[in-house]
mmCIF file as gemmi writes it, N, C-alpha and C atoms, coordinates in Angstrom:
data_model
loop_
_atom_site.group_PDB
_atom_site.id
_atom_site.type_symbol
_atom_site.label_atom_id
_atom_site.label_alt_id
_atom_site.label_comp_id
_atom_site.label_asym_id
_atom_site.label_entity_id
_atom_site.label_seq_id
_atom_site.pdbx_PDB_ins_code
_atom_site.Cartn_x
_atom_site.Cartn_y
_atom_site.Cartn_z
_atom_site.occupancy
_atom_site.B_iso_or_equiv
_atom_site.pdbx_formal_charge
_atom_site.auth_seq_id
_atom_site.auth_asym_id
_atom_site.pdbx_PDB_model_num
ATOM 1 N N . UNK Axp A 1 ? 0.332 8.08 -4.413 1 0 ? 1 A 1
ATOM 2 C CA . UNK Axp A 1 ? -0.868 8.477 -5.228 1 0 ? 1 A 1
ATOM 3 C C . UNK Axp A 1 ? -0.646 9.364 -6.306 1 0 ? 1 A 1
ATOM 4 N N . UNK Axp A 2 ? 0.734 9.574 -6.662 1 0 ? 2 A 1
ATOM 5 C CA . UNK Axp A 2 ? 1.14 10.46 -7.803 1 0 ? 2 A 1
ATOM 6 C C . UNK Axp A 2 ? 1.048 9.8 -9.058 1 0 ? 2 A 1
ATOM 7 N N . UNK Axp A 3 ? 0.669 8.451 -9.23 1 0 ? 3 A 1
ATOM 8 C CA . UNK Axp A 3 ? 0.49 7.795 -10.534 1 0 ? 3 A 1
ATOM 9 C C . UNK Axp A 3 ? -0.949 7.893 -10.982 1 0 ? 3 A 1
ATOM 10 N N . UNK Axp A 4 ? -1.142 7.903 -12.247 1 0 ? 4 A 1
ATOM 11 C CA . UNK Axp A 4 ? -2.517 8.092 -12.771 1 0 ? 4 A 1
ATOM 12 C C . UNK Axp A 4 ? -3.418 6.914 -12.472 1 0 ? 4 A 1
ATOM 13 N N . UNK Axp A 5 ? -2.889 5.729 -12.267 1 0 ? 5 A 1
ATOM 14 C CA . UNK Axp A 5 ? -3.71 4.584 -11.986 1 0 ? 5 A 1
ATOM 15 C C . UNK Axp A 5 ? -4.068 4.417 -10.481 1 0 ? 5 A 1
ATOM 16 N N . UNK Axp A 6 ? -3.498 5.225 -9.705 1 0 ? 6 A 1
ATOM 17 C CA . UNK Axp A 6 ? -3.724 5.219 -8.233 1 0 ? 6 A 1
ATOM 18 C C . UNK Axp A 6 ? -4.711 6.269 -7.761 1 0 ? 6 A 1
ATOM 19 N N . UNK Axp A 7 ? -5.897 5.646 -7.187 1 0 ? 7 A 1
ATOM 20 C CA . UNK Axp A 7 ? -6.804 6.637 -6.711 1 0 ? 7 A 1
ATOM 21 C C . UNK Axp A 7 ? -6.536 7.022 -5.25 1 0 ? 7 A 1
ATOM 22 N N . UNK Axp A 8 ? -6.073 6.16 -4.471 1 0 ? 8 A 1
ATOM 23 C CA . UNK Axp A 8 ? -5.844 6.309 -3.141 1 0 ? 8 A 1
ATOM 24 C C . UNK Axp A 8 ? -4.554 5.337 -2.661 1 0 ? 8 A 1
ATOM 25 N N . UNK Axp A 9 ? -3.836 5.84 -1.73 1 0 ? 9 A 1
ATOM 26 C CA . UNK Axp A 9 ? -2.658 4.99 -1.224 1 0 ? 9 A 1
ATOM 27 C C . UNK Axp A 9 ? -2.467 5.16 0.314 1 0 ? 9 A 1
ATOM 28 N N . UNK Axp A 10 ? -2.041 4.175 0.885 1 0 ? 10 A 1
ATOM 29 C CA . UNK Axp A 10 ? -1.604 4.154 2.31 1 0 ? 10 A 1
ATOM 30 C C . UNK Axp A 10 ? -0.391 3.297 2.435 1 0 ? 10 A 1
ATOM 31 N N . UNK Axp A 11 ? 0.717 3.911 3.01 1 0 ? 11 A 1
ATOM 32 C CA . UNK Axp A 11 ? 1.837 3.182 3.203 1 0 ? 11 A 1
ATOM 33 C C . UNK Axp A 11 ? 2.098 2.845 4.651 1 0 ? 11 A 1
ATOM 34 N N . UNK Axp A 12 ? 2.424 1.534 4.88 1 0 ? 12 A 1
ATOM 35 C CA . UNK Axp A 12 ? 2.66 1.134 6.165 1 0 ? 12 A 1
ATOM 36 C C . UNK Axp A 12 ? 3.932 0.331 6.298 1 0 ? 12 A 1
ATOM 37 N N . UNK Axp A 13 ? 4.338 0.133 7.565 1 0 ? 13 A 1
ATOM 38 C CA . UNK Axp A 13 ? 5.481 -0.838 7.783 1 0 ? 13 A 1
ATOM 39 C C . UNK Axp A 13 ? 4.891 -2.093 8.398 1 0 ? 13 A 1
ATOM 40 N N . UNK Axp A 14 ? 5.426 -3.222 7.892 1 0 ? 14 A 1
ATOM 41 C CA . UNK Axp A 14 ? 5.066 -4.527 8.429 1 0 ? 14 A 1
ATOM 42 C C . UNK Axp A 14 ? 6.358 -5.338 8.956 1 0 ? 14 A 1
ATOM 43 N N . UNK Axp A 15 ? 6.19 -6.236 9.823 1 0 ? 15 A 1
ATOM 44 C CA . UNK Axp A 15 ? 7.171 -6.933 10.296 1 0 ? 15 A 1
ATOM 45 C C . UNK Axp A 15 ? 8.071 -7.744 9.163 1 0 ? 15 A 1
ATOM 46 N N . UNK Axp A 16 ? 9.311 -7.581 9.304 1 0 ? 16 A 1
ATOM 47 C CA . UNK Axp A 16 ? 10.27 -8.281 8.273 1 0 ? 16 A 1
ATOM 48 C C . UNK Axp A 16 ? 11.371 -8.894 8.953 1 0 ? 16 A 1
ATOM 49 N N . UNK Axp A 17 ? 11.599 -10.252 8.638 1 0 ? 17 A 1
ATOM 50 C CA . UNK Axp A 17 ? 12.678 -10.991 9.461 1 0 ? 17 A 1
ATOM 51 C C . UNK Axp A 17 ? 14.044 -10.392 9.178 1 0 ? 17 A 1
ATOM 52 N N . UNK Axp A 18 ? 14.249 -10.035 7.894 1 0 ? 18 A 1
ATOM 53 C CA . UNK Axp A 18 ? 15.558 -9.475 7.615 1 0 ? 18 A 1
ATOM 54 C C . UNK Axp A 18 ? 15.817 -7.967 7.975 1 0 ? 18 A 1
ATOM 55 N N . UNK Axp A 19 ? 14.839 -7.219 7.713 1 0 ? 19 A 1
ATOM 56 C CA . UNK Axp A 19 ? 15.105 -5.778 8.057 1 0 ? 19 A 1
ATOM 57 C C . UNK Axp A 19 ? 14.397 -5.167 9.257 1 0 ? 19 A 1
ATOM 58 N N . UNK Axp A 20 ? 13.547 -6.069 9.929 1 0 ? 20 A 1
ATOM 59 C CA . UNK Axp A 20 ? 12.909 -5.532 11.082 1 0 ? 20 A 1
ATOM 60 C C . UNK Axp A 20 ? 11.44 -4.993 10.663 1 0 ? 20 A 1
ATOM 61 N N . UNK Axp A 21 ? 11.502 -4.177 9.73 1 0 ? 21 A 1
ATOM 62 C CA . UNK Axp A 21 ? 10.202 -3.698 9.105 1 0 ? 21 A 1
ATOM 63 C C . UNK Axp A 21 ? 10.469 -3.48 7.64 1 0 ? 21 A 1
ATOM 64 N N . UNK Axp A 22 ? 9.354 -3.714 6.785 1 0 ? 22 A 1
ATOM 65 C CA . UNK Axp A 22 ? 9.342 -3.529 5.473 1 0 ? 22 A 1
ATOM 66 C C . UNK Axp A 22 ? 8.243 -2.506 5.016 1 0 ? 22 A 1
ATOM 67 N N . UNK Axp A 23 ? 8.376 -1.713 4.012 1 0 ? 23 A 1
ATOM 68 C CA . UNK Axp A 23 ? 7.51 -0.718 3.552 1 0 ? 23 A 1
ATOM 69 C C . UNK Axp A 23 ? 6.558 -1.393 2.548 1 0 ? 23 A 1
ATOM 70 N N . UNK Axp A 24 ? 5.214 -1.33 2.841 1 0 ? 24 A 1
ATOM 71 C CA . UNK Axp A 24 ? 4.237 -1.828 1.94 1 0 ? 24 A 1
ATOM 72 C C . UNK Axp A 24 ? 3.193 -0.867 1.613 1 0 ? 24 A 1
ATOM 73 N N . UNK Axp A 25 ? 2.803 -0.624 0.284 1 0 ? 25 A 1
ATOM 74 C CA . UNK Axp A 25 ? 1.824 0.302 -0.069 1 0 ? 25 A 1
ATOM 75 C C . UNK Axp A 25 ? 0.576 -0.391 -0.355 1 0 ? 25 A 1
ATOM 76 N N . UNK Axp A 26 ? -0.584 0.062 0.172 1 0 ? 26 A 1
ATOM 77 C CA . UNK Axp A 26 ? -1.936 -0.338 -0.077 1 0 ? 26 A 1
ATOM 78 C C . UNK Axp A 26 ? -2.481 0.586 -1.194 1 0 ? 26 A 1
ATOM 79 N N . UNK Axp A 27 ? -2.836 0.076 -2.182 1 0 ? 27 A 1
ATOM 80 C CA . UNK Axp A 27 ? -3.393 0.87 -3.232 1 0 ? 27 A 1
ATOM 81 C C . UNK Axp A 27 ? -4.807 0.612 -3.591 1 0 ? 27 A 1
ATOM 82 N N . UNK Axp A 28 ? -5.536 1.687 -3.756 1 0 ? 28 A 1
ATOM 83 C CA . UNK Axp A 28 ? -6.866 1.586 -4.514 1 0 ? 28 A 1
ATOM 84 C C . UNK Axp A 28 ? -6.662 2.066 -5.953 1 0 ? 28 A 1
ATOM 85 N N . UNK Axp A 29 ? -6.898 1.269 -6.863 1 0 ? 29 A 1
ATOM 86 C CA . UNK Axp A 29 ? -6.572 1.666 -8.273 1 0 ? 29 A 1
ATOM 87 C C . UNK Axp A 29 ? -7.808 1.811 -9.11 1 0 ? 29 A 1
ATOM 88 N N . UNK Axp A 30 ? -7.627 2.407 -10.228 1 0 ? 30 A 1
ATOM 89 C CA . UNK Axp A 30 ? -8.72 2.753 -11.277 1 0 ? 30 A 1
ATOM 90 C C . UNK Axp A 30 ? -8.903 1.554 -12.149 1 0 ? 30 A 1
ATOM 91 N N . UNK Axp A 31 ? -9.662 1.69 -13.301 1 0 ? 31 A 1
ATOM 92 C CA . UNK Axp A 31 ? -9.999 0.526 -14.121 1 0 ? 31 A 1
ATOM 93 C C . UNK Axp A 31 ? -8.913 0.114 -14.903 1 0 ? 31 A 1
ATOM 94 N N . UNK Axp A 32 ? -7.694 0.907 -15.123 1 0 ? 32 A 1
ATOM 95 C CA . UNK Axp A 32 ? -6.584 0.471 -15.784 1 0 ? 32 A 1
ATOM 96 C C . UNK Axp A 32 ? -5.763 -0.523 -15.139 1 0 ? 32 A 1
ATOM 97 N N . UNK Axp A 33 ? -6.06 -0.8 -13.826 1 0 ? 33 A 1
ATOM 98 C CA . UNK Axp A 33 ? -5.238 -1.837 -13.071 1 0 ? 33 A 1
ATOM 99 C C . UNK Axp A 33 ? -4.079 -1.074 -12.327 1 0 ? 33 A 1
ATOM 100 N N . UNK Axp A 34 ? -3.383 -1.817 -11.579 1 0 ? 34 A 1
ATOM 101 C CA . UNK Axp A 34 ? -2.36 -1.341 -10.634 1 0 ? 34 A 1
ATOM 102 C C . UNK Axp A 34 ? -1.149 -1.044 -11.514 1 0 ? 34 A 1
ATOM 103 N N . UNK Axp A 35 ? -0.289 0.023 -11.034 1 0 ? 35 A 1
ATOM 104 C CA . UNK Axp A 35 ? 1.109 0.15 -11.606 1 0 ? 35 A 1
ATOM 105 C C . UNK Axp A 35 ? 1.87 -0.957 -11.209 1 0 ? 35 A 1
ATOM 106 N N . UNK Axp A 36 ? 3.034 -1.082 -11.853 1 0 ? 36 A 1
ATOM 107 C CA . UNK Axp A 36 ? 4.015 -2.047 -11.428 1 0 ? 36 A 1
ATOM 108 C C . UNK Axp A 36 ? 4.692 -1.694 -10.15 1 0 ? 36 A 1
ATOM 109 N N . UNK Axp A 37 ? 5.259 -2.618 -9.474 1 0 ? 37 A 1
ATOM 110 C CA . UNK Axp A 37 ? 6.149 -2.228 -8.209 1 0 ? 37 A 1
ATOM 111 C C . UNK Axp A 37 ? 7.297 -1.283 -8.666 1 0 ? 37 A 1
ATOM 112 N N . UNK Axp A 38 ? 7.819 -1.686 -9.847 1 0 ? 38 A 1
ATOM 113 C CA . UNK Axp A 38 ? 8.95 -0.782 -10.405 1 0 ? 38 A 1
ATOM 114 C C . UNK Axp A 38 ? 8.413 0.613 -10.614 1 0 ? 38 A 1
ATOM 115 N N . UNK Axp A 39 ? 7.403 0.977 -11.097 1 0 ? 39 A 1
ATOM 116 C CA . UNK Axp A 39 ? 6.896 2.243 -11.31 1 0 ? 39 A 1
ATOM 117 C C . UNK Axp A 39 ? 6.67 2.888 -9.949 1 0 ? 39 A 1
ATOM 118 N N . UNK Axp A 40 ? 6.047 2.32 -9.072 1 0 ? 40 A 1
ATOM 119 C CA . UNK Axp A 40 ? 5.903 2.792 -7.69 1 0 ? 40 A 1
ATOM 120 C C . UNK Axp A 40 ? 7.279 3.132 -7.125 1 0 ? 40 A 1
ATOM 121 N N . UNK Axp A 41 ? 8.021 2.283 -7.023 1 0 ? 41 A 1
ATOM 122 C CA . UNK Axp A 41 ? 9.353 2.396 -6.367 1 0 ? 41 A 1
ATOM 123 C C . UNK Axp A 41 ? 10.19 3.515 -7.089 1 0 ? 41 A 1
ATOM 124 N N . UNK Axp A 42 ? 10.036 3.657 -8.394 1 0 ? 42 A 1
ATOM 125 C CA . UNK Axp A 42 ? 10.896 4.766 -9.046 1 0 ? 42 A 1
ATOM 126 C C . UNK Axp A 42 ? 10.328 6.083 -8.611 1 0 ? 42 A 1
ATOM 127 N N . UNK Axp A 43 ? 8.957 6.243 -8.662 1 0 ? 43 A 1
ATOM 128 C CA . UNK Axp A 43 ? 8.306 7.643 -8.247 1 0 ? 43 A 1
ATOM 129 C C . UNK Axp A 43 ? 8.705 7.933 -6.853 1 0 ? 43 A 1
ATOM 130 N N . UNK Axp A 44 ? 8.534 6.971 -5.815 1 0 ? 44 A 1
ATOM 131 C CA . UNK Axp A 44 ? 8.822 7.309 -4.476 1 0 ? 44 A 1
ATOM 132 C C . UNK Axp A 44 ? 10.288 7.557 -4.282 1 0 ? 44 A 1
ATOM 133 N N . UNK Axp A 45 ? 11.129 6.774 -4.883 1 0 ? 45 A 1
ATOM 134 C CA . UNK Axp A 45 ? 12.602 6.983 -4.74 1 0 ? 45 A 1
ATOM 135 C C . UNK Axp A 45 ? 13.008 8.343 -5.213 1 0 ? 45 A 1
ATOM 136 N N . UNK Axp A 46 ? 12.428 8.913 -6.322 1 0 ? 46 A 1
ATOM 137 C CA . UNK Axp A 46 ? 12.639 10.097 -6.935 1 0 ? 46 A 1
ATOM 138 C C . UNK Axp A 46 ? 12.212 11.223 -5.904 1 0 ? 46 A 1
ATOM 139 N N . UNK Axp A 47 ? 11.246 11.015 -5.282 1 0 ? 47 A 1
ATOM 140 C CA . UNK Axp A 47 ? 10.492 12.008 -4.368 1 0 ? 47 A 1
ATOM 141 C C . UNK Axp A 47 ? 11.037 12.073 -2.989 1 0 ? 47 A 1
ATOM 142 N N . UNK Axp A 48 ? 11.26 10.719 -2.469 1 0 ? 48 A 1
ATOM 143 C CA . UNK Axp A 48 ? 11.482 10.59 -1.036 1 0 ? 48 A 1
ATOM 144 C C . UNK Axp A 48 ? 12.728 9.843 -0.606 1 0 ? 48 A 1
ATOM 145 N N . UNK Axp A 49 ? 13.309 9.279 -1.608 1 0 ? 49 A 1
ATOM 146 C CA . UNK Axp A 49 ? 14.491 8.372 -1.343 1 0 ? 49 A 1
ATOM 147 C C . UNK Axp A 49 ? 14.212 6.87 -1.359 1 0 ? 49 A 1
ATOM 148 N N . UNK Axp A 50 ? 15.168 6.057 -1.514 1 0 ? 50 A 1
ATOM 149 C CA . UNK Axp A 50 ? 14.902 4.729 -1.727 1 0 ? 50 A 1
ATOM 150 C C . UNK Axp A 50 ? 14.558 4.02 -0.398 1 0 ? 50 A 1
ATOM 151 N N . UNK Axp A 51 ? 14.844 4.61 0.614 1 0 ? 51 A 1
ATOM 152 C CA . UNK Axp A 51 ? 14.471 4.028 1.934 1 0 ? 51 A 1
ATOM 153 C C . UNK Axp A 51 ? 12.89 4.046 2.145 1 0 ? 51 A 1
ATOM 154 N N . UNK Axp A 52 ? 12.172 4.963 1.419 1 0 ? 52 A 1
ATOM 155 C CA . UNK Axp A 52 ? 10.667 5.05 1.603 1 0 ? 52 A 1
ATOM 156 C C . UNK Axp A 52 ? 9.941 4.226 0.499 1 0 ? 52 A 1
ATOM 157 N N . UNK Axp A 53 ? 10.683 3.723 -0.417 1 0 ? 53 A 1
ATOM 158 C CA . UNK Axp A 53 ? 10.047 2.972 -1.546 1 0 ? 53 A 1
ATOM 159 C C . UNK Axp A 53 ? 9.507 1.674 -0.945 1 0 ? 53 A 1
ATOM 160 N N . UNK Axp A 54 ? 8.31 1.399 -1.419 1 0 ? 54 A 1
ATOM 161 C CA . UNK Axp A 54 ? 7.66 0.044 -0.849 1 0 ? 54 A 1
ATOM 162 C C . UNK Axp A 54 ? 8.372 -1.085 -1.491 1 0 ? 54 A 1
ATOM 163 N N . UNK Axp A 55 ? 8.403 -2.145 -0.694 1 0 ? 55 A 1
ATOM 164 C CA . UNK Axp A 55 ? 8.901 -3.453 -1.196 1 0 ? 55 A 1
ATOM 165 C C . UNK Axp A 55 ? 7.905 -4.289 -1.783 1 0 ? 55 A 1
ATOM 166 N N . UNK Axp A 56 ? 6.615 -4.039 -1.325 1 0 ? 56 A 1
ATOM 167 C CA . UNK Axp A 56 ? 5.464 -4.732 -1.842 1 0 ? 56 A 1
ATOM 168 C C . UNK Axp A 56 ? 4.308 -3.844 -2.103 1 0 ? 56 A 1
ATOM 169 N N . UNK Axp A 57 ? 3.402 -4.19 -3.006 1 0 ? 57 A 1
ATOM 170 C CA . UNK Axp A 57 ? 2.074 -3.544 -3.236 1 0 ? 57 A 1
ATOM 171 C C . UNK Axp A 57 ? 1.061 -4.405 -2.868 1 0 ? 57 A 1
ATOM 172 N N . UNK Axp A 58 ? -0.024 -4 -2.366 1 0 ? 58 A 1
ATOM 173 C CA . UNK Axp A 58 ? -1.321 -4.724 -2.029 1 0 ? 58 A 1
ATOM 174 C C . UNK Axp A 58 ? -2.336 -3.939 -2.543 1 0 ? 58 A 1
ATOM 175 N N . UNK Axp A 59 ? -3.184 -4.407 -3.471 1 0 ? 59 A 1
ATOM 176 C CA . UNK Axp A 59 ? -4.267 -3.712 -4.056 1 0 ? 59 A 1
ATOM 177 C C . UNK Axp A 59 ? -5.545 -4.126 -3.353 1 0 ? 59 A 1
ATOM 178 N N . UNK Axp A 60 ? -6.217 -3.062 -2.84 1 0 ? 60 A 1
ATOM 179 C CA . UNK Axp A 60 ? -7.436 -3.355 -2.148 1 0 ? 60 A 1
ATOM 180 C C . UNK Axp A 60 ? -8.676 -2.587 -2.74 1 0 ? 60 A 1
ATOM 181 N N . UNK Axp A 61 ? -9.864 -2.967 -2.506 1 0 ? 61 A 1
ATOM 182 C CA . UNK Axp A 61 ? -11.013 -2.268 -2.933 1 0 ? 61 A 1
ATOM 183 C C . UNK Axp A 61 ? -11.228 -0.896 -2.377 1 0 ? 61 A 1
ATOM 184 N N . UNK Axp A 62 ? -10.776 -0.77 -1.045 1 0 ? 62 A 1
ATOM 185 C CA . UNK Axp A 62 ? -11.019 0.43 -0.384 1 0 ? 62 A 1
ATOM 186 C C . UNK Axp A 62 ? -10.021 0.422 0.813 1 0 ? 62 A 1
ATOM 187 N N . UNK Axp A 63 ? -9.553 1.593 1.182 1 0 ? 63 A 1
ATOM 188 C CA . UNK Axp A 63 ? -8.578 1.667 2.328 1 0 ? 63 A 1
ATOM 189 C C . UNK Axp A 63 ? -9.452 1.584 3.667 1 0 ? 63 A 1
ATOM 190 N N . UNK Axp A 64 ? -8.91 0.857 4.647 1 0 ? 64 A 1
ATOM 191 C CA . UNK Axp A 64 ? -9.652 0.931 5.957 1 0 ? 64 A 1
ATOM 192 C C . UNK Axp A 64 ? -9.59 2.307 6.535 1 0 ? 64 A 1
ATOM 193 N N . UNK Axp A 65 ? -10.748 2.794 7.008 1 0 ? 65 A 1
ATOM 194 C CA . UNK Axp A 65 ? -10.824 4.148 7.609 1 0 ? 65 A 1
ATOM 195 C C . UNK Axp A 65 ? -11.476 4.111 8.996 1 0 ? 65 A 1
ATOM 196 N N . UNK Axp A 66 ? -11.272 5.132 9.595 1 0 ? 66 A 1
ATOM 197 C CA . UNK Axp A 66 ? -11.92 5.282 11.041 1 0 ? 66 A 1
ATOM 198 C C . UNK Axp A 66 ? -12.075 6.798 11.132 1 0 ? 66 A 1
ATOM 199 N N . UNK Axp A 67 ? -13.131 7.097 11.951 1 0 ? 67 A 1
ATOM 200 C CA . UNK Axp A 67 ? -13.466 8.548 12.123 1 0 ? 67 A 1
ATOM 201 C C . UNK Axp A 67 ? -13.9 9.124 10.851 1 0 ? 67 A 1
ATOM 202 N N . UNK Axp A 68 ? -13.605 10.511 10.717 1 0 ? 68 A 1
ATOM 203 C CA . UNK Axp A 68 ? -14.152 11.238 9.47 1 0 ? 68 A 1
ATOM 204 C C . UNK Axp A 68 ? -13.246 10.918 8.286 1 0 ? 68 A 1
ATOM 205 N N . UNK Axp A 69 ? -13.162 9.746 7.785 1 0 ? 69 A 1
ATOM 206 C CA . UNK Axp A 69 ? -12.445 9.327 6.588 1 0 ? 69 A 1
ATOM 207 C C . UNK Axp A 69 ? -10.858 9.127 6.748 1 0 ? 69 A 1
ATOM 208 N N . UNK Axp A 70 ? -10.439 9.245 8.042 1 0 ? 70 A 1
ATOM 209 C CA . UNK Axp A 70 ? -8.953 9.127 8.218 1 0 ? 70 A 1
ATOM 210 C C . UNK Axp A 70 ? -8.59 7.608 8.069 1 0 ? 70 A 1
ATOM 211 N N . UNK Axp A 71 ? -7.371 7.392 7.352 1 0 ? 71 A 1
ATOM 212 C CA . UNK Axp A 71 ? -6.859 6.043 7.287 1 0 ? 71 A 1
ATOM 213 C C . UNK Axp A 71 ? -6.711 5.261 8.586 1 0 ? 71 A 1
ATOM 214 N N . UNK Axp A 72 ? -7.202 4.142 8.73 1 0 ? 72 A 1
ATOM 215 C CA . UNK Axp A 72 ? -6.974 3.29 9.888 1 0 ? 72 A 1
ATOM 216 C C . UNK Axp A 72 ? -5.631 2.422 9.718 1 0 ? 72 A 1
ATOM 217 N N . UNK Axp A 73 ? -4.627 3.118 10.183 1 0 ? 73 A 1
ATOM 218 C CA . UNK Axp A 73 ? -3.177 2.647 9.886 1 0 ? 73 A 1
ATOM 219 C C . UNK Axp A 73 ? -3.039 1.087 10.516 1 0 ? 73 A 1
ATOM 220 N N . UNK Axp A 74 ? -3.597 0.951 11.649 1 0 ? 74 A 1
ATOM 221 C CA . UNK Axp A 74 ? -3.527 -0.384 12.243 1 0 ? 74 A 1
ATOM 222 C C . UNK Axp A 74 ? -4.081 -1.44 11.29 1 0 ? 74 A 1
ATOM 223 N N . UNK Axp A 75 ? -5.326 -1.186 10.819 1 0 ? 75 A 1
ATOM 224 C CA . UNK Axp A 75 ? -6.076 -2.102 10.023 1 0 ? 75 A 1
ATOM 225 C C . UNK Axp A 75 ? -5.323 -2.266 8.684 1 0 ? 75 A 1
ATOM 226 N N . UNK Axp A 76 ? -4.787 -1.158 8.116 1 0 ? 76 A 1
ATOM 227 C CA . UNK Axp A 76 ? -3.984 -1.134 6.877 1 0 ? 76 A 1
ATOM 228 C C . UNK Axp A 76 ? -2.691 -2.066 6.975 1 0 ? 76 A 1
ATOM 229 N N . UNK Axp A 77 ? -2.125 -1.945 8.134 1 0 ? 77 A 1
ATOM 230 C CA . UNK Axp A 77 ? -0.912 -2.699 8.544 1 0 ? 77 A 1
ATOM 231 C C . UNK Axp A 77 ? -1.253 -4.218 8.657 1 0 ? 77 A 1
ATOM 232 N N . UNK Axp A 78 ? -2.433 -4.526 9.262 1 0 ? 78 A 1
ATOM 233 C CA . UNK Axp A 78 ? -2.777 -5.893 9.39 1 0 ? 78 A 1
ATOM 234 C C . UNK Axp A 78 ? -3.201 -6.456 7.98 1 0 ? 78 A 1
ATOM 235 N N . UNK Axp A 79 ? -3.785 -5.67 7.141 1 0 ? 79 A 1
ATOM 236 C CA . UNK Axp A 79 ? -4.078 -6.237 5.694 1 0 ? 79 A 1
ATOM 237 C C . UNK Axp A 79 ? -2.856 -6.398 4.983 1 0 ? 79 A 1
ATOM 238 N N . UNK Axp A 80 ? -1.819 -5.544 5.081 1 0 ? 80 A 1
ATOM 239 C CA . UNK Axp A 80 ? -0.61 -5.709 4.409 1 0 ? 80 A 1
ATOM 240 C C . UNK Axp A 80 ? 0.209 -6.796 4.915 1 0 ? 80 A 1
ATOM 241 N N . UNK Axp A 81 ? 0.226 -7.086 6.265 1 0 ? 81 A 1
ATOM 242 C CA . UNK Axp A 81 ? 0.947 -8.285 6.735 1 0 ? 81 A 1
ATOM 243 C C . UNK Axp A 81 ? 0.378 -9.556 6.455 1 0 ? 81 A 1
ATOM 244 N N . UNK Axp A 82 ? -1.018 -9.62 6.193 1 0 ? 82 A 1
ATOM 245 C CA . UNK Axp A 82 ? -1.788 -10.707 5.831 1 0 ? 82 A 1
ATOM 246 C C . UNK Axp A 82 ? -1.635 -11.244 4.37 1 0 ? 82 A 1
ATOM 247 N N . UNK Axp A 83 ? -1.337 -10.19 3.658 1 0 ? 83 A 1
ATOM 248 C CA . UNK Axp A 83 ? -1.326 -10.336 2.114 1 0 ? 83 A 1
ATOM 249 C C . UNK Axp A 83 ? -0.116 -11.266 1.71 1 0 ? 83 A 1
ATOM 250 N N . UNK Axp A 84 ? -0.205 -11.998 0.588 1 0 ? 84 A 1
ATOM 251 C CA . UNK Axp A 84 ? 0.857 -12.822 0.149 1 0 ? 84 A 1
ATOM 252 C C . UNK Axp A 84 ? 2.067 -11.947 -0.123 1 0 ? 84 A 1
ATOM 253 N N . UNK Axp A 85 ? 3.248 -12.605 -0.285 1 0 ? 85 A 1
ATOM 254 C CA . UNK Axp A 85 ? 4.496 -11.829 -0.501 1 0 ? 85 A 1
ATOM 255 C C . UNK Axp A 85 ? 4.658 -11.261 -1.817 1 0 ? 85 A 1
ATOM 256 N N . UNK Axp A 86 ? 3.659 -11.426 -2.628 1 0 ? 86 A 1
ATOM 257 C CA . UNK Axp A 86 ? 3.739 -10.786 -4.075 1 0 ? 86 A 1
ATOM 258 C C . UNK Axp A 86 ? 2.744 -9.708 -4.201 1 0 ? 86 A 1
ATOM 259 N N . UNK Axp A 87 ? 2.703 -8.905 -5.248 1 0 ? 87 A 1
ATOM 260 C CA . UNK Axp A 87 ? 1.685 -7.85 -5.481 1 0 ? 87 A 1
ATOM 261 C C . UNK Axp A 87 ? 0.4 -8.653 -5.721 1 0 ? 87 A 1
ATOM 262 N N . UNK Axp A 88 ? -0.679 -8.216 -4.994 1 0 ? 88 A 1
ATOM 263 C CA . UNK Axp A 88 ? -1.867 -8.96 -4.926 1 0 ? 88 A 1
ATOM 264 C C . UNK Axp A 88 ? -3.057 -7.977 -4.87 1 0 ? 88 A 1
ATOM 265 N N . UNK Axp A 89 ? -4.171 -8.676 -4.926 1 0 ? 89 A 1
ATOM 266 C CA . UNK Axp A 89 ? -5.554 -7.974 -4.712 1 0 ? 89 A 1
ATOM 267 C C . UNK Axp A 89 ? -6.242 -8.625 -3.566 1 0 ? 89 A 1
ATOM 268 N N . UNK Axp A 90 ? -6.479 -7.937 -2.561 1 0 ? 90 A 1
ATOM 269 C CA . UNK Axp A 90 ? -7.437 -8.534 -1.494 1 0 ? 90 A 1
ATOM 270 C C . UNK Axp A 90 ? -8.616 -7.555 -1.213 1 0 ? 90 A 1
ATOM 271 N N . UNK Axp A 91 ? -9.679 -8.099 -0.75 1 0 ? 91 A 1
ATOM 272 C CA . UNK Axp A 91 ? -10.862 -7.226 -0.572 1 0 ? 91 A 1
ATOM 273 C C . UNK Axp A 91 ? -10.628 -6.313 0.428 1 0 ? 91 A 1
ATOM 274 N N . UNK Axp A 92 ? -11.337 -5.099 0.19 1 0 ? 92 A 1
ATOM 275 C CA . UNK Axp A 92 ? -11.147 -4.027 1.255 1 0 ? 92 A 1
ATOM 276 C C . UNK Axp A 92 ? -12.022 -4.228 2.473 1 0 ? 92 A 1
ATOM 277 N N . UNK Axp A 93 ? -11.599 -3.825 3.549 1 0 ? 93 A 1
ATOM 278 C CA . UNK Axp A 93 ? -12.345 -3.961 4.785 1 0 ? 93 A 1
ATOM 279 C C . UNK Axp A 93 ? -13.473 -3.088 4.862 1 0 ? 93 A 1
ATOM 280 N N . UNK Axp A 94 ? -14.461 -3.437 5.762 1 0 ? 94 A 1
ATOM 281 C CA . UNK Axp A 94 ? -15.503 -2.489 6.102 1 0 ? 94 A 1
ATOM 282 C C . UNK Axp A 94 ? -14.914 -1.28 6.797 1 0 ? 94 A 1
ATOM 283 N N . UNK Axp A 95 ? -15.454 -0.11 6.804 1 0 ? 95 A 1
ATOM 284 C CA . UNK Axp A 95 ? -15.056 1.008 7.495 1 0 ? 95 A 1
ATOM 285 C C . UNK Axp A 95 ? -15.541 0.936 8.887 1 0 ? 95 A 1
ATOM 286 N N . UNK Axp A 96 ? -14.851 1.492 9.798 1 0 ? 96 A 1
ATOM 287 C CA . UNK Axp A 96 ? -15.192 1.366 11.272 1 0 ? 96 A 1
ATOM 288 C C . UNK Axp A 96 ? -15.342 2.77 11.786 1 0 ? 96 A 1
């Protein structure tokens, strides 16, 4: 969420045939549109190391939440797993 275009972010692991799990970032972005995968990976790599950098981005209208605004990580992982293998935009889920 350290990029100006990103309003909210949630990072999850999804099953990956080659690596076991792959890091995917779900992003809620502003009107300027999403940052590139390269921008996100560069920022995360600089702050947390290459292993934490997402392999894919999924742009959503809203992050799934549960309780008092906490991210619903299971729902986020399901959204990430269902998204196509390229950076994409999918509708945000209803909050539960």
